[in-house]
C-alpha positions as a Markdown table, in Angstrom:
| # | Residue | x | y | z |
|---|---|---|---|---|
| 1 | Unk | 27.8 | -0.4 | 88.6 |
| 2 | Unk | 30.4 | -2.2 | 87.0 |
| 3 | Unk | 32.0 | -1.1 | 83.6 |
| 4 | Unk | 33.4 | -3.5 | 81.0 |
| 5 | Unk | 35.2 | -2.1 | 78.0 |
| 6 | Unk | 35.2 | -3.8 | 74.5 |
| 7 | Unk | 38.6 | -3.9 | 72.5 |
| 8 | Unk | 37.1 | -1.3 | 70.1 |
| 9 | Unk | 36.7 | 1.1 | 73.3 |
| 10 | Unk | 40.5 | 0.3 | 74.4 |
| 11 | Unk | 41.8 | 1.1 | 71.1 |
| 12 | Unk | 39.6 | 4.3 | 70.4 |
| 13 | Unk | 40.6 | 5.6 | 74.1 |
| 14 | Unk | 44.1 | 5.0 | 73.3 |
| 15 | Unk | 44.0 | 7.1 | 70.2 |
| 16 | Unk | 41.9 | 9.8 | 71.8 |
| 17 | Unk | 44.1 | 10.3 | 75.0 |
| 18 | Unk | 47.4 | 10.3 | 72.8 |
| 19 | Unk | 46.1 | 13.4 | 70.9 |
| 20 | Unk | 45.1 | 15.2 | 73.8 |
| 21 | Unk | 46.1 | 14.0 | 77.4 |
| 22 | Unk | 44.0 | 16.3 | 79.3 |
| 23 | Unk | 41.0 | 14.3 | 77.9 |
| 24 | Unk | 42.3 | 11.5 | 80.1 |
| 25 | Unk | 41.0 | 13.0 | 83.4 |
| 26 | Unk | 37.6 | 13.8 | 81.9 |
| 27 | Unk | 37.0 | 10.5 | 80.7 |
| 28 | Unk | 38.1 | 8.9 | 84.0 |
| 29 | Unk | 35.9 | 11.4 | 85.9 |
| 30 | Unk | 32.7 | 10.6 | 83.9 |
| 31 | Unk | 33.3 | 6.7 | 83.9 |
| 32 | Unk | 33.3 | 7.3 | 87.8 |
| 33 | Unk | 30.2 | 9.0 | 87.8 |
| 34 | Unk | 28.6 | 6.1 | 85.6 |
| 35 | Unk | 30.0 | 3.6 | 88.1 |
| 36 | Unk | 28.5 | 5.6 | 91.2 |
| 37 | Unk | 25.2 | 7.3 | 89.8 |
| 38 | Unk | 24.4 | 6.2 | 86.1 |
| 39 | Unk | 21.8 | 9.1 | 86.0 |
| 40 | Unk | 24.1 | 11.9 | 87.3 |
| 41 | Unk | 23.2 | 15.1 | 85.2 |
| 42 | Unk | 26.3 | 15.9 | 84.0 |
| 43 | Unk | 26.5 | 12.6 | 82.1 |
| 44 | Unk | 23.7 | 13.4 | 79.9 |
| 45 | Unk | 22.6 | 9.8 | 79.6 |
| 46 | Unk | 20.2 | 9.2 | 76.9 |
| 47 | Unk | 19.1 | 6.3 | 74.8 |
| 48 | Unk | 19.9 | 6.5 | 71.0 |
| 49 | Unk | 16.7 | 6.0 | 68.9 |
| 50 | Unk | 16.1 | 2.4 | 67.3 |
| 51 | Unk | 18.7 | 0.9 | 69.1 |
| 52 | Unk | 20.3 | -0.8 | 72.2 |
| 53 | Unk | 23.0 | 2.0 | 72.9 |
| 54 | Unk | 23.1 | 5.0 | 75.2 |
| 55 | Unk | 25.1 | 8.0 | 74.9 |
| 56 | Unk | 27.2 | 9.5 | 77.7 |
| 57 | Unk | 28.8 | 12.9 | 77.3 |
| 58 | Unk | 32.4 | 13.5 | 78.3 |
| 59 | Unk | 32.5 | 17.1 | 76.9 |
| 60 | Unk | 30.8 | 19.1 | 74.6 |
| 61 | Unk | 32.5 | 16.9 | 71.6 |
| 62 | Unk | 33.4 | 13.6 | 73.1 |
| 63 | Unk | 30.9 | 10.7 | 73.6 |
| 64 | Unk | 30.9 | 7.2 | 75.0 |
| 65 | Unk | 28.3 | 4.9 | 73.8 |
| 66 | Unk | 27.3 | 2.1 | 76.1 |
| 67 | Unk | 24.6 | -0.7 | 76.6 |
| 68 | Unk | 23.4 | -1.1 | 80.1 |
| 69 | Unk | 22.7 | -4.6 | 81.0 |
| 70 | Unk | 21.3 | -4.8 | 84.7 |
| 71 | Unk | 24.5 | -3.7 | 86.6 |
| 72 | Unk | 26.9 | -3.8 | 84.0 |
| 73 | Unk | 27.8 | -1.0 | 81.6 |
| 74 | Unk | 29.6 | -2.2 | 78.4 |
| 75 | Unk | 31.6 | 0.5 | 77.0 |
| 76 | Unk | 31.4 | 0.1 | 73.3 |
| 77 | Unk | 32.8 | 3.3 | 71.4 |
| 78 | Unk | 34.2 | 6.7 | 72.4 |
| 79 | Unk | 35.0 | 9.5 | 70.1 |
| 80 | Unk | 33.9 | 12.8 | 68.8 |
| 81 | Unk | 30.1 | 13.0 | 68.4 |
| 82 | Unk | 30.3 | 12.7 | 64.5 |
| 83 | Unk | 32.4 | 9.8 | 64.6 |
| 84 | Unk | 30.6 | 7.3 | 67.0 |
| 85 | Unk | 26.9 | 7.9 | 65.9 |
């Protein structure tokens, strides 16, 4: 899988890691897992109801919203559960 990042994702990512540098490695680890095995259990990948978005868990509170189109995963948003849904 190839990962593409929206501008919104990049801005949100910058803000999140600025506040919590330890989160950077967790996010990178999960993105690498998406590239290798999109159905890896630790990603807790699930489709959100009524839309095109899928949710990927970074940890208990941080989520990445993605759209999967063939072999490309578009990362749209990243943030706390309540902020990205």
